[in-house]
C-alpha positions as a Markdown table, in Angstrom:
| # | Residue | x | y | z |
|---|---|---|---|---|
| 1 | Met | 107.3 | 132.0 | 87.6 |
| 2 | Thr | 106.7 | 134.7 | 85.2 |
| 3 | Val | 109.3 | 137.6 | 84.8 |
| 4 | Ile | 107.2 | 140.6 | 83.6 |
| 5 | Thr | 108.9 | 143.0 | 81.9 |
| 6 | Ala | 107.0 | 146.6 | 82.2 |
| 7 | Arg | 107.6 | 149.9 | 83.6 |
| 8 | Ile | 107.6 | 150.0 | 87.6 |
| 9 | Ser | 105.0 | 151.7 | 89.4 |
| 10 | Glu | 103.3 | 151.2 | 92.4 |
| 11 | Ala | 100.1 | 151.0 | 90.9 |
| 12 | Leu | 101.7 | 148.0 | 88.7 |
| 13 | Ile | 103.6 | 146.1 | 91.8 |
| 14 | Lys | 100.0 | 146.4 | 93.5 |
| 15 | Glu | 98.1 | 144.5 | 90.4 |
| 16 | His | 100.3 | 141.7 | 90.4 |
| 17 | Ala | 100.5 | 141.3 | 94.4 |
| 18 | Ser | 97.3 | 138.5 | 93.5 |
| 19 | Asn | 98.7 | 136.6 | 91.0 |
| 20 | Pro | 100.9 | 134.1 | 92.5 |
| 21 | Asp | 102.5 | 133.6 | 89.2 |
| 22 | Val | 104.7 | 136.6 | 88.8 |
| 23 | Arg | 108.1 | 136.6 | 90.7 |
| 24 | Glu | 109.6 | 139.5 | 89.5 |
| 25 | Ile | 109.0 | 142.8 | 87.5 |
| 26 | Asn | 111.8 | 144.0 | 85.3 |
| 27 | Asp | 111.8 | 148.0 | 84.4 |
| 28 | Pro | 113.8 | 148.7 | 81.0 |
| 29 | Ser | 114.0 | 151.7 | 81.4 |
| 30 | Leu | 116.1 | 151.3 | 84.8 |
| 31 | Pro | 119.2 | 148.6 | 85.8 |
| 32 | Val | 116.1 | 147.6 | 88.8 |
| 33 | Arg | 114.6 | 144.4 | 89.7 |
| 34 | Phe | 111.7 | 144.3 | 91.6 |
| 35 | Arg | 110.9 | 140.6 | 93.2 |
| 36 | Tyr | 107.7 | 139.5 | 95.3 |
| 37 | Leu | 108.5 | 138.4 | 99.0 |
| 38 | Thr | 106.6 | 135.3 | 100.0 |
| 39 | Asp | 104.0 | 137.4 | 101.8 |
| 40 | Arg | 103.4 | 139.1 | 98.0 |
| 41 | Thr | 102.1 | 142.6 | 100.3 |
| 42 | Lys | 105.8 | 143.1 | 100.5 |
| 43 | Gly | 108.9 | 142.6 | 98.0 |
| 44 | Ser | 112.9 | 143.8 | 97.4 |
| 45 | Trp | 114.5 | 146.2 | 95.0 |
| 46 | Phe | 117.2 | 144.7 | 93.7 |
| 47 | Tyr | 120.1 | 146.3 | 91.4 |
| 48 | Cys | 121.3 | 144.9 | 88.2 |
| 49 | Glu | 123.4 | 146.0 | 85.1 |
| 50 | Gly | 127.1 | 144.6 | 84.3 |
| 51 | Lys | 128.5 | 142.5 | 86.7 |
| 52 | Ile | 126.8 | 143.8 | 89.4 |
| 53 | Arg | 123.8 | 141.0 | 89.8 |
| 54 | Tyr | 120.5 | 141.1 | 92.3 |
| 55 | Lys | 122.2 | 144.0 | 94.8 |
| 56 | Lys | 119.6 | 144.8 | 97.1 |
| 57 | Leu | 118.7 | 148.5 | 96.9 |
| 58 | Gly | 115.7 | 148.1 | 99.8 |
| 59 | Ser | 112.4 | 146.7 | 100.7 |
| 60 | Trp | 109.2 | 147.5 | 99.6 |
| 61 | Pro | 106.5 | 149.1 | 100.7 |
| 62 | Leu | 108.9 | 150.8 | 102.8 |
| 63 | Val | 111.0 | 151.7 | 99.8 |
| 64 | Lys | 108.7 | 152.9 | 97.0 |
| 65 | Cys | 108.8 | 153.4 | 93.8 |
| 66 | Ala | 109.6 | 156.9 | 93.5 |
| 67 | Leu | 112.7 | 157.1 | 96.1 |
| 68 | Ile | 114.2 | 154.4 | 93.8 |
| 69 | Arg | 114.1 | 156.6 | 90.7 |
| 70 | Asp | 115.1 | 159.5 | 92.4 |
| 71 | Met | 117.8 | 157.6 | 94.1 |
| 72 | Met | 119.2 | 156.0 | 90.4 |
| 73 | Pro | 121.1 | 158.7 | 89.4 |
| 74 | Gln | 123.3 | 159.3 | 92.0 |
| 75 | Ile | 123.9 | 155.5 | 92.3 |
| 76 | Gln | 125.0 | 155.2 | 88.4 |
| 77 | Ile | 127.2 | 158.2 | 89.2 |
| 78 | Asn | 128.7 | 156.7 | 92.3 |
| 79 | Leu | 129.7 | 153.3 | 90.1 |
| 80 | Ala | 130.8 | 155.3 | 87.2 |
| 81 | Ser | 133.1 | 156.8 | 89.7 |
| 82 | Gly | 134.5 | 153.6 | 90.8 |
| 83 | Leu | 133.1 | 153.5 | 94.3 |
| 84 | Ala | 132.6 | 149.8 | 95.6 |
| 85 | Ala | 128.9 | 148.4 | 94.7 |
| 86 | Glu | 128.3 | 147.8 | 98.4 |
| 87 | Lys | 128.6 | 151.6 | 99.4 |
| 88 | Ala | 127.1 | 152.9 | 95.9 |
| 89 | Val | 123.9 | 151.7 | 97.0 |
| 90 | Ile | 121.7 | 152.2 | 99.9 |
| 91 | Gly | 118.1 | 151.3 | 101.2 |
| 92 | His | 115.1 | 153.1 | 103.2 |
| 93 | Phe | 116.4 | 156.3 | 103.3 |
| 94 | Val | 118.1 | 159.3 | 101.2 |
| 95 | Thr | 119.8 | 161.5 | 104.1 |
| 96 | Val | 121.3 | 161.7 | 106.9 |
| 97 | Ser | 117.9 | 163.5 | 108.0 |
| 98 | Asp | 115.6 | 160.9 | 106.6 |
| 99 | Leu | 118.3 | 158.6 | 109.0 |
| 100 | Leu | 117.8 | 160.7 | 112.5 |
| 101 | Asp | 114.2 | 161.4 | 111.7 |
| 102 | Trp | 113.6 | 157.5 | 112.1 |
| 103 | His | 116.5 | 156.9 | 115.0 |
| 104 | Leu | 114.6 | 159.7 | 117.1 |
| 105 | Asp | 111.1 | 158.3 | 116.9 |
| 106 | Gln | 112.7 | 154.7 | 117.5 |
| 107 | Thr | 114.4 | 156.9 | 120.8 |
| 108 | Leu | 111.0 | 158.0 | 121.8 |
| 109 | Asn | 109.2 | 155.2 | 121.1 |
| 110 | Thr | 111.3 | 153.3 | 123.7 |
| 111 | Lys | 110.0 | 152.9 | 127.0 |
| 112 | Ala | 113.2 | 151.4 | 128.7 |
| 113 | Leu | 114.5 | 154.5 | 128.0 |
| 114 | Ser | 114.7 | 157.7 | 130.6 |
| 115 | Lys | 113.4 | 161.0 | 129.9 |
| 116 | Leu | 116.5 | 162.4 | 130.5 |
| 117 | Arg | 118.3 | 160.4 | 128.1 |
| 118 | Lys | 115.5 | 160.9 | 125.3 |
| 119 | Ser | 115.9 | 164.3 | 125.9 |
| 120 | Gly | 119.8 | 164.0 | 125.2 |
| 121 | Ile | 119.3 | 162.3 | 122.0 |
| 122 | Lys | 117.1 | 164.5 | 120.6 |
| 123 | Thr | 119.0 | 167.5 | 120.9 |
| 124 | Ala | 122.3 | 165.7 | 120.1 |
| 125 | Ile | 120.5 | 165.3 | 116.6 |
| 126 | Asn | 118.5 | 168.8 | 116.3 |
| 127 | Cys | 121.6 | 170.8 | 117.9 |
| 128 | Tyr | 124.5 | 169.3 | 117.0 |
| 129 | Leu | 123.7 | 166.7 | 114.1 |
| 130 | Lys | 121.3 | 168.5 | 111.7 |
| 131 | Pro | 122.8 | 171.3 | 111.2 |
| 132 | Tyr | 126.0 | 170.2 | 110.2 |
| 133 | Ile | 124.8 | 167.0 | 107.9 |
| 134 | Ala | 121.4 | 166.7 | 107.9 |
| 135 | Asp | 121.7 | 167.2 | 103.9 |
| 136 | Leu | 124.5 | 164.4 | 103.3 |
| 137 | Gln | 123.4 | 162.1 | 100.9 |
| 138 | Leu | 123.6 | 158.7 | 102.4 |
| 139 | Val | 125.7 | 157.2 | 99.0 |
| 140 | Asp | 127.9 | 160.3 | 99.6 |
| 141 | Ile | 128.7 | 159.4 | 103.6 |
| 142 | Ser | 132.9 | 158.3 | 103.5 |
| 143 | Arg | 135.6 | 160.4 | 105.8 |
| 144 | Pro | 136.8 | 162.8 | 103.6 |
| 145 | Val | 133.3 | 164.2 | 103.5 |
| 146 | Leu | 132.7 | 163.8 | 107.8 |
| 147 | Leu | 135.5 | 165.7 | 108.3 |
| 148 | Gln | 134.6 | 168.7 | 106.0 |
| 149 | Ala | 131.2 | 168.8 | 106.9 |
| 150 | Phe | 131.0 | 167.6 | 110.3 |
| 151 | Phe | 133.9 | 167.7 | 112.5 |
| 152 | Asn | 136.2 | 170.4 | 110.9 |
| 153 | Lys | 132.7 | 172.6 | 111.6 |
| 154 | Ile | 131.3 | 171.7 | 115.0 |
| 155 | Gln | 135.1 | 172.0 | 116.6 |
| 156 | Ser | 134.3 | 175.9 | 116.2 |
| 157 | Asp | 131.3 | 175.5 | 117.8 |
| 158 | Tyr | 131.3 | 173.3 | 120.6 |
| 159 | Ser | 133.3 | 171.3 | 123.4 |
| 160 | Ile | 135.2 | 167.8 | 122.7 |
| 161 | Ser | 132.9 | 166.2 | 124.9 |
| 162 | Thr | 129.6 | 167.7 | 122.8 |
| 163 | Ile | 131.6 | 166.2 | 120.1 |
| 164 | Tyr | 131.8 | 162.7 | 120.8 |
| 165 | Leu | 128.3 | 162.8 | 122.4 |
| 166 | Ala | 127.2 | 163.8 | 118.8 |
| 167 | Trp | 129.0 | 161.1 | 117.4 |
| 168 | Gly | 127.9 | 158.6 | 119.5 |
| 169 | Val | 124.5 | 159.4 | 118.7 |
| 170 | Leu | 125.2 | 159.0 | 114.7 |
| 171 | Lys | 127.0 | 155.9 | 115.6 |
| 172 | Thr | 124.2 | 154.4 | 117.3 |
| 173 | Ala | 121.3 | 155.8 | 114.8 |
| 174 | Phe | 123.8 | 154.0 | 111.8 |
| 175 | Ala | 124.4 | 150.7 | 113.9 |
| 176 | Arg | 120.5 | 150.7 | 114.3 |
| 177 | Ala | 119.2 | 150.4 | 111.3 |
| 178 | Arg | 121.0 | 148.5 | 109.9 |
| 179 | Glu | 120.4 | 145.6 | 112.3 |
| 180 | Thr | 116.5 | 146.4 | 111.1 |
| 181 | Asp | 117.7 | 145.9 | 107.5 |
| 182 | Leu | 117.0 | 149.8 | 106.8 |
| 183 | Leu | 120.3 | 149.8 | 105.2 |
| 184 | Asp | 121.8 | 147.9 | 103.3 |
| 185 | Ile | 125.3 | 148.6 | 104.7 |
| 186 | Asn | 127.0 | 150.9 | 107.8 |
| 187 | Pro | 129.3 | 153.3 | 106.1 |
| 188 | Ile | 130.5 | 154.4 | 109.2 |
| 189 | Ser | 131.0 | 151.2 | 111.5 |
| 190 | Asp | 134.5 | 151.0 | 111.5 |
| 191 | Met | 135.0 | 155.1 | 111.9 |
| 192 | Lys | 135.7 | 156.5 | 115.2 |
| 193 | Ala | 135.6 | 159.8 | 116.5 |
| 194 | Cys | 139.4 | 160.1 | 117.1 |
| 195 | Glu | 140.4 | 159.6 | 113.5 |
| 196 | Phe | 139.0 | 163.0 | 113.0 |
| 197 | Val | 139.4 | 164.6 | 116.6 |
| 198 | Lys | 142.9 | 164.2 | 118.1 |
| 199 | Glu | 142.0 | 166.2 | 121.3 |
| 200 | Lys | 141.6 | 164.1 | 124.1 |
| 201 | Ile | 138.3 | 164.8 | 126.3 |
| 202 | Lys | 139.9 | 166.3 | 129.6 |
| 203 | Pro | 138.1 | 165.2 | 132.8 |
| 204 | Lys | 137.0 | 168.5 | 134.8 |
| 205 | Pro | 138.7 | 169.6 | 137.7 |
| 206 | Ser | 136.4 | 169.3 | 140.8 |
| 207 | Lys | 135.6 | 172.3 | 142.5 |
| 208 | Leu | 135.3 | 170.1 | 146.0 |
| 209 | Glu | 137.9 | 168.1 | 147.5 |
| 210 | Ala | 137.7 | 165.8 | 150.7 |
| 211 | Arg | 138.6 | 168.9 | 153.5 |
| 212 | His | 135.7 | 170.9 | 151.8 |
| 213 | Leu | 133.1 | 168.6 | 153.0 |
| 214 | Pro | 133.2 | 169.0 | 156.9 |
| 215 | Ala | 132.7 | 173.0 | 156.4 |
| 216 | Ile | 129.3 | 172.4 | 154.0 |
| 217 | Ala | 128.6 | 169.6 | 156.5 |
| 218 | Lys | 128.6 | 171.9 | 159.0 |
| 219 | Gln | 126.8 | 174.2 | 156.9 |
| 220 | Leu | 123.9 | 172.3 | 156.6 |
| 221 | Asn | 123.3 | 171.1 | 159.7 |
| 222 | Glu | 123.0 | 174.6 | 160.5 |
| 223 | Ala | 120.4 | 175.7 | 158.3 |
| 224 | Lys | 116.9 | 176.2 | 158.3 |
| 225 | His | 115.3 | 172.3 | 156.8 |
| 226 | Ser | 114.4 | 172.1 | 153.4 |
| 227 | Asn | 114.5 | 170.0 | 150.2 |
| 228 | Asp | 117.5 | 171.5 | 148.9 |
| 229 | Ile | 118.9 | 171.3 | 152.4 |
| 230 | Met | 118.3 | 167.2 | 152.0 |
| 231 | Leu | 119.3 | 166.8 | 148.4 |
| 232 | Ala | 122.5 | 168.1 | 149.2 |
| 233 | Met | 123.0 | 166.3 | 152.5 |
| 234 | Leu | 122.1 | 163.0 | 151.0 |
| 235 | Leu | 124.6 | 163.1 | 148.2 |
| 236 | Leu | 127.2 | 164.7 | 150.3 |
| 237 | Leu | 126.8 | 161.4 | 152.9 |
| 238 | His | 126.8 | 158.6 | 149.9 |
| 239 | Gly | 127.9 | 160.5 | 147.0 |
| 240 | Thr | 124.9 | 159.3 | 145.0 |
| 241 | Arg | 124.0 | 160.9 | 141.7 |
| 242 | Ile | 121.6 | 163.3 | 141.6 |
| 243 | Gly | 119.1 | 161.7 | 138.9 |
| 244 | Glu | 119.3 | 158.3 | 140.9 |
| 245 | Thr | 118.5 | 161.0 | 144.2 |
| 246 | Arg | 115.7 | 163.0 | 143.3 |
| 247 | Leu | 113.7 | 160.0 | 142.3 |
| 248 | Ala | 114.3 | 158.3 | 145.5 |
| 249 | Arg | 111.2 | 156.7 | 147.3 |
| 250 | Trp | 110.7 | 156.0 | 150.7 |
| 251 | Glu | 109.7 | 152.6 | 150.3 |
| 252 | Gln | 113.6 | 151.9 | 149.1 |
| 253 | Phe | 114.4 | 152.8 | 152.4 |
| 254 | Asp | 114.7 | 150.1 | 155.2 |
| 255 | Leu | 115.7 | 151.9 | 158.6 |
| 256 | Phe | 116.0 | 148.5 | 160.4 |
| 257 | Asp | 118.6 | 147.2 | 158.0 |
| 258 | Lys | 120.0 | 150.4 | 157.2 |
| 259 | Thr | 119.8 | 149.8 | 153.4 |
| 260 | Trp | 118.9 | 152.2 | 150.8 |
| 261 | Thr | 117.9 | 150.0 | 147.4 |
| 262 | Ile | 118.3 | 152.0 | 144.0 |
| 263 | Pro | 116.6 | 150.0 | 141.6 |
| 264 | Glu | 117.9 | 148.8 | 138.2 |
| 265 | Glu | 115.4 | 151.3 | 136.5 |
| 266 | Val | 116.4 | 154.7 | 137.6 |
| 267 | Thr | 120.3 | 153.9 | 137.6 |
| 268 | Lys | 122.4 | 155.3 | 134.7 |
| 269 | Gly | 123.5 | 153.3 | 131.7 |
| 270 | Asp | 123.5 | 150.0 | 132.3 |
| 271 | Ser | 125.1 | 150.2 | 136.1 |
| 272 | Pro | 122.9 | 147.6 | 138.1 |
| 273 | Glu | 121.0 | 148.0 | 141.1 |
| 274 | Leu | 122.6 | 149.4 | 144.2 |
| 275 | Lys | 122.7 | 149.1 | 148.0 |
| 276 | Val | 123.5 | 151.6 | 149.6 |
| 277 | Thr | 124.3 | 151.1 | 153.5 |
| 278 | Leu | 123.2 | 154.0 | 155.7 |
| 279 | Thr | 124.7 | 155.3 | 158.8 |
| 280 | Asp | 123.0 | 156.3 | 162.2 |
| 281 | Glu | 123.6 | 160.2 | 160.5 |
| 282 | Thr | 121.8 | 159.4 | 157.5 |
| 283 | Ile | 118.9 | 157.9 | 159.4 |
| 284 | Lys | 118.7 | 160.9 | 161.7 |
| 285 | Trp | 118.4 | 163.0 | 158.7 |
| 286 | Leu | 115.9 | 160.9 | 156.9 |
| 287 | Lys | 113.7 | 161.2 | 160.3 |
| 288 | Arg | 114.1 | 164.8 | 160.1 |
| 289 | His | 113.2 | 165.0 | 156.8 |
| 290 | Lys | 109.7 | 162.5 | 157.2 |
| 291 | Gln | 108.8 | 165.0 | 160.0 |
| 292 | Trp | 109.5 | 168.1 | 158.3 |
| 293 | Gln | 107.0 | 166.9 | 155.5 |
| 294 | Leu | 104.5 | 165.7 | 157.7 |
| 295 | Lys | 103.7 | 168.9 | 158.9 |
| 296 | Arg | 103.7 | 171.0 | 155.7 |
| 297 | Gly | 101.1 | 168.2 | 154.7 |
| 298 | Tyr | 102.7 | 165.3 | 152.4 |
| 299 | Asp | 102.8 | 162.0 | 153.3 |
| 300 | Gly | 103.1 | 160.7 | 149.6 |
| 301 | Val | 105.8 | 158.2 | 148.3 |
| 302 | Trp | 108.5 | 160.8 | 146.8 |
| 303 | Leu | 111.5 | 162.1 | 149.3 |
| 304 | Phe | 111.7 | 165.1 | 146.8 |
| 305 | Arg | 108.7 | 165.9 | 145.5 |
| 306 | Gly | 108.3 | 168.4 | 142.9 |
| 307 | Ser | 104.9 | 168.5 | 141.5 |
| 308 | Cys | 101.6 | 167.3 | 143.5 |
| 309 | Arg | 102.5 | 163.6 | 141.6 |
| 310 | Ser | 105.9 | 163.6 | 140.3 |
| 311 | Ala | 109.6 | 163.3 | 142.1 |
| 312 | Leu | 111.7 | 166.7 | 141.2 |
| 313 | Thr | 113.2 | 167.2 | 137.7 |
| 314 | Pro | 116.4 | 167.4 | 136.5 |
| 315 | Thr | 116.3 | 170.7 | 136.3 |
| 316 | Gln | 114.2 | 171.3 | 139.4 |
| 317 | Ala | 116.9 | 169.1 | 141.5 |
| 318 | Asn | 120.7 | 171.0 | 140.3 |
| 319 | Asn | 118.5 | 174.2 | 140.5 |
| 320 | Ser | 118.0 | 173.3 | 144.2 |
| 321 | Ile | 121.8 | 172.2 | 144.7 |
| 322 | Gln | 122.8 | 175.7 | 143.2 |
| 323 | Arg | 121.0 | 177.6 | 145.6 |
| 324 | Val | 122.5 | 175.4 | 148.3 |
| 325 | Ser | 125.9 | 176.0 | 147.2 |
| 326 | Gly | 125.8 | 179.6 | 145.8 |
| 327 | Arg | 126.5 | 178.4 | 141.9 |
| 328 | Lys | 130.1 | 177.5 | 143.3 |
| 329 | Trp | 129.8 | 174.0 | 143.2 |
| 330 | Thr | 127.3 | 171.1 | 141.1 |
| 331 | Ala | 126.1 | 167.5 | 142.7 |
| 332 | His | 128.9 | 166.3 | 140.7 |
| 333 | Asp | 131.4 | 168.0 | 142.5 |
| 334 | Leu | 130.2 | 166.3 | 146.0 |
| 335 | Arg | 130.1 | 162.8 | 144.7 |
| 336 | Lys | 134.1 | 163.2 | 143.5 |
| 337 | Ala | 134.5 | 164.6 | 146.8 |
| 338 | Phe | 133.1 | 161.9 | 148.4 |
| 339 | Arg | 135.3 | 159.2 | 146.3 |
| 340 | Asp | 138.3 | 161.5 | 147.8 |
| 341 | Val | 136.8 | 160.3 | 151.3 |
| 342 | Leu | 136.8 | 157.2 | 150.8 |
| 343 | Thr | 140.5 | 156.9 | 149.6 |
| 344 | Glu | 141.0 | 158.7 | 153.1 |
| 345 | Val | 139.3 | 156.5 | 154.9 |
| 346 | Asp | 141.4 | 153.5 | 153.0 |
| 347 | Thr | 138.3 | 152.0 | 151.1 |
| 348 | Asp | 139.2 | 149.1 | 149.2 |
| 349 | Thr | 139.3 | 150.5 | 145.2 |
| 350 | Phe | 136.8 | 147.8 | 144.1 |
| 351 | Val | 134.4 | 149.0 | 146.9 |
| 352 | Ala | 134.4 | 152.5 | 146.6 |
| 353 | Glu | 133.8 | 152.3 | 142.7 |
| 354 | Arg | 131.0 | 149.7 | 143.6 |
| 355 | Met | 129.3 | 152.2 | 146.4 |
| 356 | Leu | 129.3 | 154.9 | 143.7 |
| 357 | Asn | 127.8 | 152.4 | 141.2 |
| 358 | His | 130.3 | 152.5 | 138.2 |
| 359 | Ser | 130.4 | 150.2 | 135.9 |
| 360 | Leu | 131.4 | 147.1 | 136.7 |
| 361 | Thr | 133.6 | 144.3 | 134.4 |
| 362 | Ser | 132.3 | 140.7 | 133.8 |
| 363 | Val | 134.9 | 139.4 | 136.3 |
| 364 | Gln | 133.9 | 141.7 | 138.8 |
| 365 | Glu | 130.2 | 141.3 | 138.7 |
| 366 | Thr | 131.1 | 137.6 | 140.6 |
| 367 | Tyr | 132.2 | 139.6 | 143.6 |
| 368 | Asn | 130.6 | 138.1 | 146.8 |
| 369 | Lys | 128.0 | 141.0 | 147.1 |
| 370 | Lys | 126.9 | 139.9 | 150.7 |
| 371 | Glu | 131.0 | 140.8 | 151.7 |
| 372 | Gln | 130.7 | 143.7 | 149.1 |
| 373 | Ile | 127.9 | 145.4 | 151.3 |
| 374 | Glu | 129.8 | 144.7 | 154.7 |
| 375 | Lys | 133.1 | 146.5 | 153.5 |
| 376 | Ala | 130.8 | 149.1 | 151.6 |
| 377 | Arg | 128.8 | 149.5 | 155.1 |
| 378 | Ser | 132.4 | 149.6 | 156.9 |
| 379 | Ala | 133.7 | 152.0 | 154.7 |
| 380 | Thr | 130.6 | 154.5 | 155.0 |
| 381 | Glu | 130.2 | 154.5 | 158.1 |
| 382 | Arg | 134.5 | 155.1 | 158.4 |
| 383 | Ala | 133.9 | 158.5 | 155.5 |
| 384 | His | 131.0 | 159.9 | 158.3 |
| 385 | Gln | 133.3 | 159.5 | 161.0 |
| 386 | Trp | 135.9 | 161.2 | 159.4 |
| 387 | Val | 133.7 | 164.0 | 157.9 |
| 388 | Gln | 131.9 | 164.3 | 161.7 |
| 389 | Asp | 135.1 | 164.6 | 163.4 |
| 390 | Arg | 136.0 | 167.7 | 161.0 |
| 391 | Val | 133.1 | 169.5 | 161.9 |
| 392 | Gly | 133.7 | 168.8 | 165.4 |
| 393 | Ala | 137.2 | 169.8 | 165.3 |
| 394 | Gln | 135.9 | 173.0 | 163.1 |
| 395 | Lys | 133.3 | 173.9 | 166.2 |
| 396 | Ser | 136.0 | 173.6 | 168.4 |
| 397 | Val | 138.6 | 176.4 | 166.8 |
| 398 | Met | 135.1 | 178.2 | 166.8 |
| 399 | Gln | 134.8 | 178.6 | 169.9 |
| 400 | Leu | 138.4 | 178.9 | 171.2 |
| 401 | Leu | 138.7 | 181.8 | 168.9 |
| 402 | Asp | 135.5 | 183.3 | 170.1 |
| 403 | His | 136.6 | 183.4 | 173.5 |
| 404 | Asp | 139.9 | 184.8 | 172.8 |
């Protein structure tokens, strides 16, 4: 195998790619060597100077010759300043913006991610990350740099929860690039947001408590039936997430076994498929809703149609709840209040958490599913009875007041 000493260029690399005798090209003007891989349409760049021998800079043709020349002065400055070699050389990307653009492209082309999740990542990149750190060189990434350029500035503009969200996207971008060998090292792998932001995320207080649900149920019962009313009632009766509920299909409901199956592909994050147990009250509402749709000429797949061919969008679903609530409470407030009702009717903590489809530990995942569904059914029936009893009590009180 031959080592050629010459000024490296894209043309020279391609010229010798067809000659298997040429193994390396050594550039006398740079502390860089180019080595062909077995597949000679590919190769690797290595930094070689002093005690640093064959430190990989990146992979060709992803990393072009021009990029290596542009990066070299900064790499040499970093090494001369005492920065460790493994942190002084970076592979495929030059700036944080380069990395984020790549990560966004990968995200948008991943079918497994929901449109909502993709939109959230896009917003985090374009609104919360790029305005602060887009131009940072990857070779300059360090705790002091991130503290000054990102954390100190973003805290005056956004909430703590938004900062944690943005940091999570940045961490994922670096991790994915490292996993695919597009980064030689991950400079933020051992960094945590809590090192920079001492304030913890405080959960938002719910605008609703269990005691509010009977009044809302009474209001919904007396209102003219609509998509808005049905959506709110289903959320109230089962505490499901609005993202799961707006995508409900008629085929997911088994009125004989009294179950609603929410498939894994529409649940949040890593939450598994969820079996929601239905009561006679829920089935009454479902039958009413079906008749309401048929009278309006719709016999399609969606419980909540947003357009001719699709379900409600996230915005349409949120607007629907805002119309019902008069902007006084949200779908998540209903969910929290339903969880309170489950506590009121003495529901086992694990069963209650599973009913809301919260994440499970590996031990909890082995819980007997048939037993869990039976307990969930009992808890749902008790919860609905708890609400109905109080709706009835409210009616009795109002009748007495009217009589007086």
